[in-house]
BAVOKOL-707024 format. One line per 5 residues: number of its first residue (from 0); their letters; for each residue y, x, z of C-alpha. Coordinates in nm, 3 decimals. Layout:
<recs>
NUM = a = Y X Z; ...
</recs>
This chain:
<recs>
0 = mksst = 11.089 11.775 7.150; 11.304 11.850 7.455; 11.642 11.730 7.573; 11.893 11.995 7.677; 11.869 11.863 8.034
5 = qvigl = 11.493 11.925 8.036; 11.549 12.290 7.939; 11.853 12.389 8.144; 11.750 12.503 8.490; 11.394 12.599 8.395
10 = pvisi = 11.272 12.936 8.528; 11.211 13.209 8.269; 10.871 13.370 8.318; 10.740 13.697 8.172; 10.381 13.653 8.056
15 = qngvq = 10.317 14.027 8.066; 10.375 14.075 8.439; 10.398 13.717 8.572; 10.743 13.743 8.727; 11.047 13.520 8.706
20 = lgqvk = 11.331 13.680 8.510; 11.592 13.417 8.589; 11.657 13.061 8.486; 11.811 12.894 8.184; 12.182 12.844 8.243
25 = slvvn = 12.291 12.703 7.906; 12.198 12.670 7.539; 12.391 12.843 7.260; 12.432 12.627 6.950; 12.466 12.769 6.599
30 = pekgt = 12.694 12.513 6.430; 12.620 12.643 6.081; 12.243 12.594 6.108; 12.231 12.306 6.355; 12.002 12.503 6.585
35 = vdffi = 11.987 12.646 6.936; 11.974 13.021 6.870; 11.994 13.159 7.226; 11.929 13.065 7.586; 12.179 13.203 7.837
40 = vdqen = 11.986 13.324 8.142; 12.123 13.337 8.494; 11.998 13.549 8.783; 12.167 13.620 9.113; 12.174 13.998 9.074
45 = weism = 12.319 13.988 8.720; 12.686 13.988 8.807; 12.839 14.223 8.552; 12.719 14.101 8.213; 12.572 13.783 8.069
50 = kaipf = 12.208 13.781 7.956; 12.051 13.590 7.670; 11.715 13.528 7.505; 11.703 13.490 7.125; 11.515 13.167 7.056
55 = rhiig = 11.261 13.347 6.837; 11.155 13.555 7.140; 11.057 13.243 7.336; 10.683 13.184 7.356; 10.697 12.833 7.495
60 = igefa = 10.915 12.568 7.659; 10.699 12.381 7.904; 10.755 12.120 8.169; 10.792 12.380 8.443; 10.904 12.703 8.273
65 = vtvee = 11.025 12.887 7.965; 10.793 13.176 7.883; 10.861 13.507 7.707; 10.626 13.795 7.634; 10.801 14.058 7.844
70 = ekavl = 11.118 14.140 8.035; 11.291 14.311 7.742; 11.312 13.973 7.565; 11.610 13.908 7.795; 11.902 14.099 7.645
75 = dlnvi = 12.254 14.191 7.744; 12.483 13.958 7.550; 12.709 14.252 7.466; 12.442 14.407 7.241; 12.408 14.091 7.031
80 = piane = 12.741 14.045 6.847; 12.638 13.722 6.677; 12.539 13.568 7.011; 12.876 13.663 7.157; 13.052 13.498 6.867
85 = lvnkk = 12.849 13.179 6.906; 12.913 13.168 7.281; 13.286 13.202 7.219; 13.279 12.904 6.982; 13.180 12.690 7.285
90 = iaikq = 12.983 12.430 7.089; 12.850 12.230 7.382; 12.777 11.900 7.195; 12.783 11.702 7.520; 13.114 11.519 7.573
95 = akvmt = 13.216 11.578 7.211; 13.349 11.272 7.029; 13.127 11.154 6.743; 13.325 11.052 6.435; 13.228 10.960 6.081
100 = rkgql = 13.351 11.153 5.781; 13.588 10.864 5.708; 13.743 10.871 6.055; 13.558 10.597 6.243; 13.489 10.685 6.607
105 = lgeat = 13.131 10.602 6.711; 13.135 10.720 7.072; 13.076 11.024 7.292; 12.778 11.258 7.282; 12.593 11.257 7.614
110 = efyid = 12.275 11.452 7.531; 12.098 11.631 7.246; 11.738 11.705 7.159; 11.576 12.014 7.010; 11.242 12.095 6.853
115 = eetgk = 11.087 12.334 7.105; 10.899 12.518 6.828; 11.195 12.593 6.600; 11.511 12.539 6.807; 11.638 12.293 6.547
120 = itgie = 11.854 12.011 6.683; 11.680 11.682 6.606; 11.913 11.419 6.748; 12.229 11.353 6.948; 12.247 11.081 7.210
125 = vqigs = 12.573 10.885 7.184; 12.736 10.648 7.431; 12.864 10.355 7.224; 13.044 10.120 7.459; 12.785 10.016 7.717
130 = dvriv = 12.496 10.109 7.489; 12.323 10.441 7.416; 12.185 10.529 7.073; 12.065 10.845 6.901; 12.222 10.988 6.586
135 = radhv = 11.969 11.176 6.376; 12.066 11.540 6.331; 12.029 11.516 5.954; 12.336 11.287 5.960; 12.555 11.555 6.123
140 = itygk = 12.797 11.728 5.888; 12.991 11.942 6.137; 12.929 12.060 6.493; 13.274 12.125 6.638; 13.400 12.218 6.982
145 = elliv = 13.541 11.872 7.050; 13.418 11.663 6.755; 13.090 11.599 6.579; 13.142 11.475 6.224; 12.864 11.257 6.082
150 = hehaq = 12.799 11.076 5.755; 12.951 10.729 5.740; 12.608 10.565 5.706; 12.489 10.722 6.036; 12.599 10.410 6.224
155 = qelvs = 12.358 10.196 6.021; 12.067 10.432 6.093; 12.101 10.488 6.467; 11.775 10.544 6.656; 11.708 10.336 6.964
160 = nvdal = 11.507 10.586 7.169; 11.333 10.925 7.173; 10.998 10.780 7.062; 11.163 10.643 6.749; 11.323 10.982 6.687
165 = lslkg = 10.986 11.153 6.722; 10.835 10.918 6.466; 11.091 11.043 6.213; 11.008 11.410 6.264; 10.923 11.575 5.936
170 = tqvep = 11.053 11.285 5.726; 11.422 11.366 5.735; 11.599 11.499 5.428; 11.848 11.779 5.490; 12.205 11.672 5.409
175 = likqm = 12.414 11.866 5.163; 12.598 12.034 5.447; 12.744 12.316 5.242; 12.914 12.066 5.012; 13.047 11.860 5.301
180 = lpetv = 13.176 12.130 5.535; 13.553 12.126 5.588; 13.736 12.433 5.458; 13.831 12.537 5.812; 13.463 12.563 5.913
185 = gneld = 13.393 12.780 5.607; 13.681 13.006 5.707; 13.540 13.042 6.059; 13.204 13.149 5.916; 13.377 13.412 5.701
190 = elrqk = 13.558 13.543 6.009; 13.228 13.564 6.200; 13.066 13.768 5.922; 13.368 14.000 5.906; 13.351 14.062 6.282
195 = qieml = 12.980 14.144 6.249; 13.067 14.401 5.983; 13.337 14.556 6.201; 13.111 14.575 6.509; 12.805 14.719 6.332
200 = tgkrl = 12.955 14.958 6.075; 12.907 15.319 6.181; 12.622 15.249 6.423; 12.280 15.415 6.382; 11.956 15.220 6.354
205 = lkdiv = 11.692 15.284 6.619; 11.407 15.128 6.415; 11.320 15.005 6.067; 11.472 14.664 5.988; 11.250 14.449 5.768
210 = dangq = 11.326 14.149 5.549; 11.160 13.806 5.557; 10.867 13.943 5.356; 10.801 14.232 5.593; 10.944 14.493 5.357
215 = vllpk = 11.170 14.765 5.499; 11.527 14.662 5.432; 11.699 14.941 5.624; 11.505 15.243 5.756; 11.535 15.390 6.103
220 = dtvlt = 11.825 15.635 6.155; 12.038 15.471 5.886; 12.407 15.493 5.973; 12.527 15.149 5.882; 12.794 15.091 5.620
225 = kehvi = 12.970 14.769 5.530; 12.725 14.725 5.241; 12.425 14.760 5.475; 12.556 14.487 5.707; 12.632 14.255 5.416
230 = raqee = 12.278 14.307 5.286; 12.142 14.208 5.629; 12.369 13.901 5.640; 12.235 13.791 5.302; 11.882 13.804 5.443
235 = gpdvv = 11.976 13.559 5.718; 12.076 13.533 6.087; 11.739 13.657 6.220; 11.779 13.988 6.036; 12.136 14.030 6.165
240 = ielsm = 12.016 13.967 6.521; 11.738 14.224 6.481; 11.994 14.469 6.345; 12.234 14.407 6.634; 11.959 14.461 6.892
245 = nve = 11.853 14.799 6.753; 12.164 15.011 6.705; 12.349 15.272 6.905
</recs>
């Protein structure tokens, strides 16, 4: 498990040729899944467009570097529509106010932790008066730009430190997020999916796109229709990202 501070600033190293490709500038949070889906990468000679690494292309997050297989794992943000949308949502977590579903203010988020194998957010550090505690991520209902909404019983189950949070790994039960999401968040997700459809419809696939079982979902050279994009969305975010990265 890593804190965001431990990741930001790390050099990004290509295993294939042993060169530094840049350094991690920021983490892109997917508020629907409660995960870090992309790392924004900064390099001095990249002045025109922003670059990003999809989390699933990361080989490892170590003490001294983030490693990827090869240079092409670092992509132009403009070719990944879903990443652009997530960046524009500006879900930073840090400095967001943490409030219960019933309107009680707990404090301000000062840090968050992720599972370096999956990108899943595991906990949020909260400044509560002069004290610092960790809210387990399974208590979070909504990740907003300025507010994190948590279950009302989160205050009774605060974690005192990272070691205690680690001891809970694998024992947490996922909350019924879909039932608890405010209507406005659901509307934002619908808008995101519609923008994906608009950006991808009419583009041609450069490779076969496969589903979670490895079966061809959309063959190479398919000219995408609205129905094709919706089918990819139903398969999940990873398939949509793969689709976005392989069109012209």
